[in-house]
C-alpha positions as CSV (number, residue, x, y, z in Angstrom):
1,M,77.7,160.5,16.1
2,A,78.4,158.8,19.4
3,L,81.7,160.7,19.8
4,R,80.0,164.1,19.0
5,I,77.3,163.4,21.6
6,A,80.1,162.4,24.1
7,A,81.9,165.6,23.3
8,R,78.9,167.8,23.8
9,S,78.0,166.0,27.1
10,A,81.6,166.3,28.4
11,L,81.8,170.0,27.6
12,C,78.5,170.6,29.4
13,L,79.9,168.8,32.4
14,K,83.1,170.8,32.2
15,N,81.2,174.1,32.1
16,A,79.2,173.1,35.1
17,A,82.4,172.3,37.1
18,P,84.9,174.6,38.7
19,A,87.5,176.0,36.4
20,R,90.1,173.7,37.8
21,A,89.2,170.0,38.4
22,F,92.4,169.1,40.2
23,S,93.5,169.6,43.8
24,T,95.5,172.5,45.0
25,T,95.2,171.4,48.6
26,P,97.9,173.0,50.8
27,V,100.4,170.5,52.2
28,S,99.5,171.7,55.7
29,S,95.9,170.5,55.2
30,G,96.3,167.7,57.7
31,L,95.5,164.9,55.4
32,D,97.9,161.9,55.7
33,R,100.5,161.6,52.9
34,A,99.6,165.0,51.5
35,Q,102.1,166.5,49.0
36,S,102.7,170.1,48.1
37,V,101.2,171.8,45.1
38,E,104.7,172.4,43.8
39,N,105.4,168.7,43.9
40,F,102.1,167.9,42.0
41,E,103.0,170.4,39.3
42,A,106.6,169.1,39.1
43,V,105.4,165.6,38.4
44,L,103.1,166.8,35.6
45,D,105.9,168.9,34.2
46,K,108.1,165.8,34.0
47,F,105.5,163.9,32.2
48,A,105.1,166.7,29.7
49,Q,108.8,167.0,29.2
50,I,109.8,163.3,28.9
51,R,106.4,161.9,27.6
52,A,107.2,158.2,28.0
53,C,107.1,155.8,31.0
54,A,108.7,152.4,31.3
55,V,106.1,150.0,32.7
56,L,107.6,146.9,34.2
57,R,106.1,143.5,35.1
58,T,108.4,140.6,35.8
59,P,107.5,137.1,37.1
60,T,110.5,137.0,39.4
61,S,111.8,139.5,42.0
62,E,115.4,139.0,40.9
63,A,114.7,140.1,37.3
64,C,112.9,143.3,38.3
65,P,115.8,145.7,39.2
66,K,118.0,144.5,36.4
67,A,115.3,145.0,33.8
68,M,114.3,148.5,35.1
69,Q,118.0,149.5,35.3
70,A,118.4,148.5,31.7
71,A,115.5,150.7,30.6
72,I,116.9,153.6,32.6
73,D,120.3,153.0,31.0
74,G,118.6,153.2,27.6
75,G,117.2,156.7,28.4
76,F,113.9,156.4,30.4
77,K,113.5,159.1,33.0
78,I,110.0,158.0,34.1
79,V,109.4,154.4,35.4
80,E,106.5,152.5,36.8
81,F,106.8,149.4,39.0
82,T,103.6,147.3,39.1
83,L,102.2,145.5,42.1
84,T,101.9,142.3,40.2
85,T,105.7,142.1,40.4
86,P,107.1,140.2,43.4
87,D,108.6,142.6,46.0
88,C,107.4,145.5,43.9
89,L,107.4,148.1,46.7
90,Q,110.9,147.2,47.8
91,H,112.3,147.5,44.3
92,L,110.4,150.8,43.9
93,S,111.9,152.1,47.1
94,D,115.4,151.1,46.1
95,C,115.1,152.7,42.6
96,R,113.8,155.9,44.1
97,A,116.8,156.0,46.5
98,K,119.2,155.3,43.8
99,H,117.9,157.7,41.1
100,D,116.0,160.4,43.1
101,G,116.0,163.7,41.3
102,D,116.9,162.2,38.0
103,V,114.4,159.4,37.3
104,M,110.7,159.8,38.4
105,V,109.4,156.6,40.0
106,G,105.7,155.6,40.2
107,C,103.6,152.6,41.1
108,G,100.9,150.8,39.0
109,T,98.2,148.2,39.3
110,I,96.8,150.2,42.3
111,L,93.4,148.9,43.1
112,N,92.3,150.7,46.3
113,T,93.4,153.5,48.6
114,E,95.4,151.1,50.8
115,D,97.5,150.1,47.8
116,A,98.0,153.8,47.1
117,E,99.0,154.5,50.7
118,N,101.6,151.7,50.6
119,A,103.0,152.9,47.3
120,I,103.4,156.5,48.6
121,D,105.0,155.2,51.7
122,A,107.5,153.3,49.6
123,G,108.4,156.4,47.7
124,S,106.1,156.4,44.7
125,E,105.8,159.8,43.1
126,F,102.7,159.1,41.1
127,I,99.9,156.5,41.1
128,I,98.6,154.4,38.2
129,T,95.4,152.3,38.2
130,P,94.4,149.7,35.6
131,V,90.8,150.8,35.6
132,M,88.8,153.9,36.5
133,L,88.5,153.9,40.3
134,P,86.9,157.1,41.6
135,D,87.9,156.5,45.2
136,V,91.6,156.2,44.4
137,I,91.5,159.2,42.0
138,E,89.8,161.4,44.7
139,W,92.1,160.2,47.5
140,C,95.1,161.2,45.3
141,R,93.4,164.5,44.2
142,D,92.9,165.6,47.8
143,R,96.6,165.0,48.6
144,N,98.1,166.6,45.5
145,I,99.2,163.2,44.2
146,V,99.1,162.7,40.5
147,C,96.9,159.7,39.6
148,V,96.7,158.3,36.1
149,P,93.7,155.9,36.0
150,G,93.0,153.3,33.3
151,C,90.1,154.1,30.9
152,Q,89.0,152.6,27.6
153,T,86.1,154.8,26.4
154,P,85.7,158.6,25.9
155,T,83.1,158.4,28.7
156,E,85.6,156.8,31.1
157,L,88.3,159.3,30.1
158,V,86.0,162.2,30.8
159,N,84.8,160.8,34.1
160,A,88.4,160.2,35.2
161,Y,89.1,163.9,34.4
162,R,86.0,165.0,36.3
163,H,87.0,163.1,39.4
164,G,90.4,164.8,39.3
165,A,92.8,162.8,37.2
166,P,95.1,165.2,35.4
167,L,96.3,162.4,33.0
168,Q,94.1,159.6,31.8
169,K,95.6,156.2,30.9
170,L,94.1,154.6,27.7
171,F,94.0,150.9,28.6
172,P,93.6,148.4,27.0
173,G,94.5,149.3,23.5
174,V,91.8,150.4,21.1
175,T,91.2,149.8,17.4
176,G,92.6,152.7,15.4
177,G,95.5,153.4,17.8
178,P,97.0,156.8,17.1
179,M,94.1,157.9,14.9
180,W,91.6,157.0,17.7
181,V,93.7,159.3,20.0
182,K,93.6,162.1,17.5
183,A,89.8,161.8,17.1
184,V,89.1,161.8,20.8
185,S,91.7,164.5,21.6
186,S,90.2,166.8,19.0
187,A,86.6,166.2,20.3
188,L,87.6,166.4,23.9
189,P,90.6,168.8,24.0
190,F,90.7,169.2,27.8
191,L,91.8,165.5,28.1
192,S,95.5,164.5,28.5
193,I,95.6,160.9,27.3
194,N,98.3,158.4,28.1
195,P,98.1,155.3,25.9
196,T,99.9,152.1,27.1
197,S,98.6,148.9,25.6
198,G,99.2,149.0,21.8
199,V,102.2,151.3,22.0
200,D,105.4,149.8,20.6
201,L,108.9,150.9,19.8
202,D,107.9,152.2,16.3
203,N,104.6,153.9,16.9
204,A,105.2,155.6,20.2
205,G,106.0,158.8,18.4
206,D,102.9,158.6,16.2
207,Y,100.7,158.5,19.3
208,L,102.4,161.6,20.6
209,K,102.1,163.4,17.3
210,M,98.4,162.6,17.1
211,G,97.6,164.2,20.5
212,A,98.6,161.8,23.3
213,A,100.1,163.6,26.2
214,S,102.5,160.7,27.0
215,V,102.8,157.0,26.4
216,G,103.6,153.9,28.5
217,L,105.8,151.1,27.2
218,V,105.2,147.6,28.5
219,A,105.9,144.3,26.6
220,P,107.5,145.8,23.5
221,L,110.1,147.4,25.8
222,F,110.5,144.6,28.3
223,D,111.0,141.6,26.1
224,Q,110.1,138.7,28.4
225,E,112.2,136.2,26.6
226,A,115.2,138.4,26.8
227,I,114.6,138.9,30.5
228,A,114.2,135.2,31.1
229,R,117.6,134.5,29.6
230,G,119.2,137.5,31.3
231,D,119.9,139.5,28.2
232,F,119.2,142.9,29.6
233,D,121.2,144.6,26.8
234,I,118.1,144.0,24.6
235,I,116.0,146.1,27.0
236,S,118.5,148.9,26.8
237,Q,118.5,148.8,23.0
238,N,114.7,148.8,23.0
239,A,114.7,151.8,25.3
240,E,117.2,153.8,23.1
241,K,115.1,153.1,20.0
242,V,111.7,154.2,21.5
243,M,113.1,157.2,23.3
244,A,114.6,158.4,20.0
245,N,111.1,158.3,18.5
246,V,109.6,160.0,21.5
247,R,112.1,162.9,21.5
248,E,111.2,163.6,17.8
249,A,107.7,164.5,19.0
250,G,108.9,167.2,21.3
251,P,107.5,168.3,24.7
252,Y,103.8,168.3,25.5
253,Q,102.0,171.6,26.1
254,R,100.2,171.0,29.4
255,K,96.5,171.9,29.7
256,K,96.1,174.0,32.8
């Protein structure tokens, strides 16, 4: 019942809004750090094609580039460095310089617009927030920067969409996993949900087949014990396994 009510409310909100909730601000708009519409669309196209992002947190700066390189070697083409990692922005910048045009690089655990500015200056191609932050979403929207905000309920997912987030991160994990995503995606078909917490090497494809637009891989991909002992081959093997499951689901049909 609650989900049906949320769906009706969301559809009413959608009908009251302009046909397109996302920014198509020209790059010449004068806003600092504004990106082109073509760049905005290219980022979303890459998410739709690849459908999986490697999300890295490491306790030490030294381990960060080695762990992320291992994920890339295993097949990841979208990666996220989180601000909780020491020297995150330097590692992000180095990764972008090394893999630009092949691997898409983003920044997570963004908590305010200053964080977003710093991430973009370092070379981030998209922004991830752990919770639903309207000011960050709108700052990104106005600059044609893809923002994927953290949400846990259907209401938060819809509100993120309404503020201009073209992808909505499901975080933390929810009871029901892939079936929850199927239920919400069916009731609220304009959403493009990106689950992270609760996604593992075996069920990533299930989330995608049940309606998720893409997924984020965190701890199941980046085995912290393997990282601590310097066994980065484990990370590459994990990446190969999960990307094989993701590819079986095929590309995502974007909602425009």
